[in-house]
N, C-alpha and C positions, 0 to 999 in steps of 0.2 A: 172626732171623726169629721173629715171634710165632706163637702157636698158630693164629690164624685164617689167616695166610699159609701155614702148614704144611698146614692142612686143605685149603685151596684147591689148593695144589700137589699134595698127595697125590691128591685126587679127580681132578684133570685128568690126572695121570700115569697113574693106574689106568684111567681111561677110554680113553686113547689108546694106551697100550702094551698091545697085544692079543696079544703072543706070550709064551709061558711061558719061564722061564729055559732049559729044555732045548731048546725050539724055537729060541730065539735063539742058543744056543751052537752047535747043529747048523748053523744058517744061517751064522753067522760063520766056521765052518770051511770053507765052500764057496768055490770059485773065484769064483763070481758075486758073492758078498758082498765078497770081497777086492779085486775089480776095480771096484766101484761107488764113487762119490763122488770127492771131491777128495783127491789124495794130496800130502802135503807132502814135498818132496825125495825122491820115489820111495818113501817109507815107507808106513806105515799111514794109511789115510784117517781123517779126523776122525770120520765116522760109524761106522767100524769100531771105533775106540777107544771111542767113546761106547757102542756096543753092549756091549762088554765091561764097561763101568762099569754099564750098566743091569742086566746079569745080576747083578752084585754087589749092587746096590740091591734088586732083586727078592728076593734070597736073605737080605736083612738084615731082622731084626725091626723093625717100624715104630718102636718105642720106642728103637731103637739108631741110627736115622738121624741123621747130623750135619747142621749147617747147610750144609756143603759138598755133601752128598748132595742136600738140598733145592734148592740152587742149580742143581745139574746136572739135577734133575728138571724145574725150570722151563725150563731151556734145551731139554730134550727136548720138552716141551709146545709151546714156541714154534716149534721147528724143524718138528715134525709139522704144526702148524696152517699154517705158511707153505708147506710143501711140498705139502700137500693142496690148497691153493688154486691150485697150478700143475699140476694133473692134466692130462696130455695127452689129446687125443681118441683114440678107438679103443680097441682091446684093449691093456690095460696089463700083461698076464700076464708077458711077458718083456721088461720095459723097465728101463733104468737108474733111472728115476723110482721104480718099485716097489722095486727092489733097494736104493736109497738109503734109502727109508723103512723097509724091513725091518732095515737096519743100526741104525736108531734104535728098533727094537722094535715097529714098526707095520706089519702086513700089510694093505694096503688091500683085499685080496680075501678077507680072513677074515670 
């Protein structure tokens, strides 16, 4: 991934991931977080696993991020954009839609 792609990815990621590592870790430890999203074979959901990876990325110095980190950041940006476009009507405070986004580091009510 070249420097321009990295910059675009970094900027999009930092714009959309609006939870701090500590906020995200606390959220990921909650029952609501662990019950949100699609679970593979009864295990951890894709979003929950992504959230743990996001915490690691947020705690990594920008210069130490790998191409694989940037690929995951692009995946996060794409997921958040797609999911935001599917916002349900009404109050979303206690919805699986919001909880799923929060697993990916974005709280739409923040």
